[in-house]
DRENDREN-345536 format. One record per residue (C-alpha): x, y, z; residue number from 1. Coordinates in nm, 4 decimals. Layout:
X=X; Y=Y; Z=Z; lummi=NUM .
...
//
This chain:
X=4.0570; Y=1.3891; Z=4.0748; lummi=1 .
X=3.8113; Y=1.6938; Z=4.1477; lummi=2 .
X=3.6470; Y=1.8699; Z=3.8139; lummi=3 .
X=3.6609; Y=2.2235; Z=3.7575; lummi=4 .
X=3.3052; Y=2.3764; Z=3.7440; lummi=5 .
X=3.3391; Y=2.4338; Z=3.3776; lummi=6 .
X=3.4000; Y=2.0712; Z=3.3207; lummi=7 .
X=3.1093; Y=1.9342; Z=3.5146; lummi=8 .
X=2.8655; Y=2.1934; Z=3.3011; lummi=9 .
X=3.0342; Y=2.0034; Z=2.9856; lummi=10 .
X=2.9849; Y=1.6760; Z=3.1250; lummi=11 .
X=2.6231; Y=1.7613; Z=3.2283; lummi=12 .
X=2.5642; Y=1.8594; Z=2.8710; lummi=13 .
X=2.7259; Y=1.5532; Z=2.7241; lummi=14 .
X=2.5374; Y=1.3466; Z=2.9173; lummi=15 .
X=2.2154; Y=1.5084; Z=2.8270; lummi=16 .
X=2.2658; Y=1.5333; Z=2.4585; lummi=17 .
X=2.3383; Y=1.0919; Z=2.4602; lummi=18 .
X=2.0286; Y=1.0475; Z=2.6969; lummi=19 .
X=1.8223; Y=1.3045; Z=2.4241; lummi=20 .
X=2.0062; Y=1.1304; Z=2.0671; lummi=21 .
X=1.9077; Y=0.7830; Z=2.2518; lummi=22 .
X=1.5491; Y=0.8905; Z=2.3201; lummi=23 .
X=1.5075; Y=1.0212; Z=2.0004; lummi=24 .
X=1.6161; Y=0.7085; Z=1.8388; lummi=25 .
X=1.3924; Y=0.4920; Z=2.0294; lummi=26 .
X=1.1792; Y=0.7028; Z=1.9674; lummi=27 .
X=1.2189; Y=0.6678; Z=1.5174; lummi=28 .
X=1.2445; Y=0.3273; Z=1.5936; lummi=29 .
X=0.9213; Y=0.2707; Z=1.7214; lummi=30 .
X=0.7817; Y=0.5029; Z=1.4767; lummi=31 .
X=0.9477; Y=0.3835; Z=1.1820; lummi=32 .
X=1.0063; Y=-0.0308; Z=1.2585; lummi=33 .
X=0.8696; Y=-0.1613; Z=1.6136; lummi=34 .
X=0.8712; Y=-0.0834; Z=1.9725; lummi=35 .
X=1.1953; Y=-0.1616; Z=2.1315; lummi=36 .
X=1.4032; Y=-0.0452; Z=1.8403; lummi=37 .
X=1.6448; Y=0.2076; Z=1.7890; lummi=38 .
X=1.6851; Y=0.3532; Z=1.4230; lummi=39 .
X=1.8206; Y=0.6676; Z=1.2909; lummi=40 .
X=1.7763; Y=0.8136; Z=0.9270; lummi=41 .
X=2.0805; Y=0.6658; Z=0.6992; lummi=42 .
X=2.1860; Y=0.9069; Z=0.4260; lummi=43 .
X=2.4377; Y=0.7117; Z=0.2552; lummi=44 .
X=2.2688; Y=0.4569; Z=0.1246; lummi=45 .
X=2.1864; Y=0.4618; Z=-0.2589; lummi=46 .
X=1.9201; Y=0.7255; Z=-0.3264; lummi=47 .
X=1.6242; Y=0.4827; Z=-0.5087; lummi=48 .
X=1.5357; Y=0.5238; Z=-0.8646; lummi=49 .
X=1.1620; Y=0.6200; Z=-0.9085; lummi=50 .
X=1.0039; Y=0.4969; Z=-1.2686; lummi=51 .
X=0.8732; Y=0.7777; Z=-1.4624; lummi=52 .
X=0.5332; Y=0.6785; Z=-1.5354; lummi=53 .
X=0.3343; Y=0.8835; Z=-1.7520; lummi=54 .
X=-0.0297; Y=1.0044; Z=-1.6356; lummi=55 .
X=0.0384; Y=0.8335; Z=-1.2872; lummi=56 .
X=-0.2325; Y=0.8918; Z=-1.0386; lummi=57 .
X=-0.0017; Y=0.8877; Z=-0.7654; lummi=58 .
X=0.3876; Y=0.9726; Z=-0.7270; lummi=59 .
X=0.6829; Y=0.8628; Z=-0.5043; lummi=60 .
X=0.7406; Y=1.1792; Z=-0.2361; lummi=61 .
X=1.0863; Y=1.1933; Z=0.0026; lummi=62 .
X=1.2011; Y=0.8133; Z=-0.0263; lummi=63 .
X=1.4676; Y=0.7847; Z=0.2412; lummi=64 .
X=1.6431; Y=0.5007; Z=0.4405; lummi=65 .
X=1.6749; Y=0.4576; Z=0.8067; lummi=66 .
X=1.8660; Y=0.1977; Z=0.9616; lummi=67 .
X=1.8009; Y=0.0233; Z=1.2815; lummi=68 .
X=1.8796; Y=-0.1898; Z=1.5556; lummi=69 .
X=1.7704; Y=-0.3496; Z=1.8725; lummi=70 .
X=1.9656; Y=-0.5263; Z=2.1733; lummi=71 .
X=2.1550; Y=-0.8562; Z=2.0450; lummi=72 .
X=2.0314; Y=-0.8087; Z=1.7337; lummi=73 .
X=2.2420; Y=-0.7069; Z=1.3422; lummi=74 .
X=2.1485; Y=-0.3847; Z=1.2289; lummi=75 .
X=1.8660; Y=-0.3468; Z=0.9266; lummi=76 .
X=1.8011; Y=-0.1344; Z=0.7114; lummi=77 .
X=1.3900; Y=-0.0248; Z=0.6201; lummi=78 .
X=1.3252; Y=0.2097; Z=0.3139; lummi=79 .
X=1.0054; Y=0.4241; Z=0.3263; lummi=80 .
X=0.8578; Y=0.6643; Z=0.1178; lummi=81 .
X=0.4881; Y=0.8899; Z=0.0898; lummi=82 .
X=0.2901; Y=0.7941; Z=-0.1596; lummi=83 .
X=0.0827; Y=1.1423; Z=-0.2686; lummi=84 .
X=-0.2392; Y=1.0884; Z=-0.4748; lummi=85 .
X=-0.1903; Y=1.3539; Z=-0.7603; lummi=86 .
X=-0.5038; Y=1.3118; Z=-0.9281; lummi=87 .
X=-0.8339; Y=1.4536; Z=-0.8784; lummi=88 .
X=-1.0152; Y=1.1811; Z=-0.7202; lummi=89 .
X=-0.9964; Y=0.9844; Z=-0.4061; lummi=90 .
X=-0.7769; Y=0.6699; Z=-0.4217; lummi=91 .
X=-0.9389; Y=0.3712; Z=-0.2565; lummi=92 .
X=-0.5974; Y=0.1420; Z=-0.2816; lummi=93 .
X=-0.2871; Y=0.1100; Z=-0.4771; lummi=94 .
X=0.0183; Y=-0.1509; Z=-0.5187; lummi=95 .
X=0.3623; Y=-0.0534; Z=-0.5689; lummi=96 .
X=0.7025; Y=-0.2817; Z=-0.6478; lummi=97 .
X=1.0242; Y=-0.2113; Z=-0.5599; lummi=98 .
X=1.3139; Y=-0.4202; Z=-0.7435; lummi=99 .
X=1.6891; Y=-0.4344; Z=-0.7284; lummi=100 .
X=1.9940; Y=-0.6773; Z=-0.7981; lummi=101 .
X=1.9585; Y=-0.7946; Z=-0.4825; lummi=102 .
X=1.6549; Y=-1.0442; Z=-0.4389; lummi=103 .
X=1.5895; Y=-0.9598; Z=-0.0902; lummi=104 .
X=1.4980; Y=-0.5668; Z=-0.2563; lummi=105 .
X=1.2562; Y=-0.7236; Z=-0.4998; lummi=106 .
X=0.9222; Y=-0.7390; Z=-0.4128; lummi=107 .
X=0.5353; Y=-0.5498; Z=-0.4327; lummi=108 .
X=0.3265; Y=-0.4232; Z=-0.1780; lummi=109 .
X=-0.0421; Y=-0.3468; Z=-0.1593; lummi=110 .
X=-0.1919; Y=-0.0820; Z=0.0217; lummi=111 .
X=-0.5140; Y=0.0266; Z=0.1333; lummi=112 .
X=-0.5546; Y=0.3332; Z=0.3051; lummi=113 .
X=-0.7474; Y=0.3362; Z=0.6783; lummi=114 .
X=-0.9292; Y=0.6001; Z=0.4988; lummi=115 .
X=-0.9611; Y=0.7311; Z=0.0993; lummi=116 .
X=-0.6457; Y=0.9029; Z=0.0333; lummi=117 .
X=-0.7774; Y=1.2587; Z=-0.1164; lummi=118 .
X=-0.6465; Y=1.4418; Z=-0.3936; lummi=119 .
X=-0.2838; Y=1.5779; Z=-0.2584; lummi=120 .
X=-0.3028; Y=1.3721; Z=0.0506; lummi=121 .
X=-0.0395; Y=1.1122; Z=0.1263; lummi=122 .
X=-0.0163; Y=0.7452; Z=0.2340; lummi=123 .
X=0.3511; Y=0.6976; Z=0.3981; lummi=124 .
X=0.4646; Y=0.2985; Z=0.3146; lummi=125 .
X=0.7840; Y=0.1045; Z=0.4209; lummi=126 .
X=1.0018; Y=-0.2373; Z=0.3268; lummi=127 .
X=1.2545; Y=-0.3922; Z=0.4584; lummi=128 .
X=1.5799; Y=-0.3221; Z=0.2496; lummi=129 .
X=1.9206; Y=-0.4320; Z=0.2443; lummi=130 .
X=2.0426; Y=-0.1221; Z=0.0501; lummi=131 .
X=2.3118; Y=-0.2653; Z=-0.0877; lummi=132 .
X=2.2205; Y=-0.2141; Z=-0.4330; lummi=133 .
X=1.9904; Y=0.0797; Z=-0.6180; lummi=134 .
X=1.6260; Y=0.0222; Z=-0.5582; lummi=135 .
X=1.3716; Y=0.1111; Z=-0.8000; lummi=136 .
X=1.0086; Y=0.2059; Z=-0.7125; lummi=137 .
X=0.7276; Y=0.2471; Z=-1.0056; lummi=138 .
X=0.3187; Y=0.1807; Z=-0.9307; lummi=139 .
X=0.1846; Y=-0.1040; Z=-1.1047; lummi=140 .
X=-0.2027; Y=-0.0347; Z=-0.9594; lummi=141 .
X=-0.4576; Y=0.1881; Z=-0.8628; lummi=142 .
X=-0.7964; Y=0.1931; Z=-0.7694; lummi=143 .
X=-1.0186; Y=0.4805; Z=-0.7461; lummi=144 .
X=-1.3102; Y=0.5093; Z=-0.4700; lummi=145 .
X=-1.5978; Y=0.4867; Z=-0.7752; lummi=146 .
X=-1.4299; Y=0.1359; Z=-0.9028; lummi=147 .
X=-1.2234; Y=0.3524; Z=-1.1639; lummi=148 .
X=-0.8597; Y=0.2119; Z=-1.2157; lummi=149 .
X=-0.5513; Y=0.2574; Z=-1.3606; lummi=150 .
X=-0.2981; Y=0.0069; Z=-1.4863; lummi=151 .
X=0.1211; Y=0.0066; Z=-1.5300; lummi=152 .
X=0.1617; Y=-0.0048; Z=-1.9185; lummi=153 .
X=0.2556; Y=-0.2707; Z=-1.9696; lummi=154 .
X=0.1047; Y=-0.4026; Z=-1.6988; lummi=155 .
X=0.3200; Y=-0.5248; Z=-1.4043; lummi=156 .
X=0.3324; Y=-0.9194; Z=-1.3436; lummi=157 .
X=0.1666; Y=-0.8239; Z=-0.9864; lummi=158 .
X=-0.2032; Y=-0.6888; Z=-1.1319; lummi=159 .
X=-0.3191; Y=-0.6896; Z=-1.5290; lummi=160 .
X=-0.6316; Y=-0.5676; Z=-1.6956; lummi=161 .
X=-0.7611; Y=-0.9206; Z=-1.7738; lummi=162 .
X=-0.7174; Y=-1.0437; Z=-1.4245; lummi=163 .
X=-0.9062; Y=-0.7479; Z=-1.2843; lummi=164 .
X=-1.1649; Y=-0.8048; Z=-1.5310; lummi=165 .
X=-1.2040; Y=-1.2172; Z=-1.4878; lummi=166 .
X=-1.2595; Y=-1.1338; Z=-1.0843; lummi=167 .
X=-1.4954; Y=-0.8098; Z=-1.1281; lummi=168 .
X=-1.7052; Y=-1.0371; Z=-1.3196; lummi=169 .
X=-1.7311; Y=-1.3627; Z=-1.1312; lummi=170 .
X=-1.8173; Y=-1.1572; Z=-0.8827; lummi=171 .
X=-2.0434; Y=-0.9375; Z=-1.0251; lummi=172 .
X=-2.2415; Y=-1.2790; Z=-1.1252; lummi=173 .
X=-2.2519; Y=-1.3893; Z=-0.8130; lummi=174 .
X=-2.4185; Y=-1.1050; Z=-0.6318; lummi=175 .
X=-2.6462; Y=-1.0877; Z=-0.9359; lummi=176 .
X=-2.7465; Y=-1.4717; Z=-0.8561; lummi=177 .
X=-2.7835; Y=-1.3253; Z=-0.4865; lummi=178 .
X=-3.0195; Y=-1.0454; Z=-0.5692; lummi=179 .
X=-3.2198; Y=-1.2721; Z=-0.7835; lummi=180 .
X=-3.2587; Y=-1.5025; Z=-0.5047; lummi=181 .
X=-3.2644; Y=-1.2868; Z=-0.1784; lummi=182 .
X=-3.3065; Y=-0.9201; Z=-0.2679; lummi=183 .
X=-3.0500; Y=-0.5933; Z=-0.2604; lummi=184 .
X=-3.0360; Y=-0.6169; Z=0.1504; lummi=185 .
X=-2.8776; Y=-0.9629; Z=0.0696; lummi=186 .
X=-2.6474; Y=-0.8113; Z=-0.1542; lummi=187 .
X=-2.5376; Y=-0.5878; Z=0.0776; lummi=188 .
X=-2.4932; Y=-0.8489; Z=0.3533; lummi=189 .
X=-2.2960; Y=-1.0655; Z=0.1759; lummi=190 .
X=-2.0137; Y=-0.8399; Z=0.0838; lummi=191 .
X=-1.7953; Y=-0.9036; Z=0.3469; lummi=192 .
X=-1.8303; Y=-1.2654; Z=0.3056; lummi=193 .
X=-1.8082; Y=-1.3030; Z=-0.0453; lummi=194 .
X=-1.4035; Y=-1.3745; Z=-0.1198; lummi=195 .
X=-1.4363; Y=-1.7425; Z=0.0939; lummi=196 .
X=-1.7906; Y=-1.7585; Z=-0.0634; lummi=197 .
X=-1.6126; Y=-1.7794; Z=-0.4235; lummi=198 .
X=-1.2728; Y=-1.9632; Z=-0.2758; lummi=199 .
X=-1.0579; Y=-1.7172; Z=-0.4445; lummi=200 .
X=-0.7207; Y=-1.5928; Z=-0.3785; lummi=201 .
X=-0.6005; Y=-1.6832; Z=-0.7102; lummi=202 .
X=-0.2399; Y=-1.6221; Z=-0.7298; lummi=203 .
X=-0.0819; Y=-1.7275; Z=-1.0710; lummi=204 .
X=0.2944; Y=-1.5698; Z=-1.2029; lummi=205 .
X=0.2447; Y=-1.7190; Z=-1.5558; lummi=206 .
X=-0.0690; Y=-1.6441; Z=-1.7314; lummi=207 .
X=-0.2679; Y=-1.3300; Z=-1.8121; lummi=208 .
X=-0.4156; Y=-1.2455; Z=-1.4730; lummi=209 .
X=-0.1088; Y=-1.1393; Z=-1.2353; lummi=210 .
X=-0.0080; Y=-1.2246; Z=-0.9062; lummi=211 .
X=-0.2822; Y=-1.0578; Z=-0.7288; lummi=212 .
X=-0.4717; Y=-0.9718; Z=-1.0702; lummi=213 .
X=-0.8411; Y=-1.1909; Z=-1.0213; lummi=214 .
X=-0.8851; Y=-1.0753; Z=-0.6389; lummi=215 .
X=-0.8216; Y=-0.7263; Z=-0.6917; lummi=216 .
X=-1.1023; Y=-0.7658; Z=-0.9551; lummi=217 .
X=-1.3246; Y=-0.9136; Z=-0.7050; lummi=218 .
X=-1.2019; Y=-0.6215; Z=-0.4804; lummi=219 .
X=-1.2909; Y=-0.3813; Z=-0.8073; lummi=220 .
X=-1.6743; Y=-0.5214; Z=-0.7937; lummi=221 .
X=-1.6962; Y=-0.4285; Z=-0.4345; lummi=222 .
X=-1.6215; Y=-0.0896; Z=-0.4470; lummi=223 .
X=-1.8772; Y=-0.0448; Z=-0.7163; lummi=224 .
X=-2.1273; Y=-0.1700; Z=-0.5149; lummi=225 .
X=-2.0361; Y=0.0330; Z=-0.2047; lummi=226 .
X=-2.0225; Y=0.3233; Z=-0.4310; lummi=227 .
X=-2.3895; Y=0.2635; Z=-0.5787; lummi=228 .
X=-2.4957; Y=0.2004; Z=-0.2390; lummi=229 .
X=-2.3440; Y=0.5522; Z=-0.1617; lummi=230 .
X=-2.4982; Y=0.7511; Z=-0.4456; lummi=231 .
X=-2.8229; Y=0.6030; Z=-0.4180; lummi=232 .
X=-2.9060; Y=0.3592; Z=-0.2080; lummi=233 .
X=-3.0416; Y=-0.0087; Z=-0.2648; lummi=234 .
X=-3.1925; Y=0.0779; Z=-0.5606; lummi=235 .
X=-2.9012; Y=0.2063; Z=-0.7279; lummi=236 .
X=-2.7241; Y=-0.1465; Z=-0.6336; lummi=237 .
X=-3.0131; Y=-0.3000; Z=-0.7721; lummi=238 .
X=-2.9246; Y=-0.0840; Z=-1.0850; lummi=239 .
X=-2.5695; Y=-0.1617; Z=-1.1488; lummi=240 .
X=-2.5880; Y=-0.5252; Z=-1.1112; lummi=241 .
X=-2.8952; Y=-0.4922; Z=-1.3356; lummi=242 .
X=-2.6821; Y=-0.3207; Z=-1.6053; lummi=243 .
X=-2.3773; Y=-0.4670; Z=-1.5619; lummi=244 .
X=-2.5951; Y=-0.7626; Z=-1.6185; lummi=245 .
X=-2.7017; Y=-0.6338; Z=-1.9353; lummi=246 .
X=-2.3529; Y=-0.5265; Z=-2.1153; lummi=247 .
//
């Protein structure tokens, strides 16, 4: 059958549109999930609920669902959101929780950006999601670059003030021992190896620490030592550790 020039143009235009759509879907799949995945924005999933939390230093922006698939697999979904620093201080890390009636859509994510999250900057987070039930998003914990912290009120099961305090105290006591034996330079050298040396990773669904509270406390001590070093060098580290000992 011979096609008219008009139909040829329509056919070529439609073909180009399909190829462009497939190319964009593949690009989006790589960006949203992983290589060799096709993805598309899904506006039909129930929009997440963002829990209201007073004085929270971060804010969820543009929560959105994507559907994705790869050849030979079923269609899945991923929930993405931008987490914006609405405080006036740089943020070192934060933890968020998500929960719904669907057990697989319930959990938490600890996020440490590659560089400090400056005021007004955002970090994109994501998690796989069935999207069958409404997901609620909340912030559990925020740690600033100077070691100050913010906790959800009431504290979440993931991290509690008692756990952070216990972990920080244990780490500082250990670093003080290093200081007294080998000096301040040794303190800075041991920072990257402090977790295996102390045998940490104390997970506890019960009790006062929260799932990750103790380990986050160790991180808090490291952040405060590094902040003291940035401000005053080795003398600042020594003063910080000795001051903590006197408290």
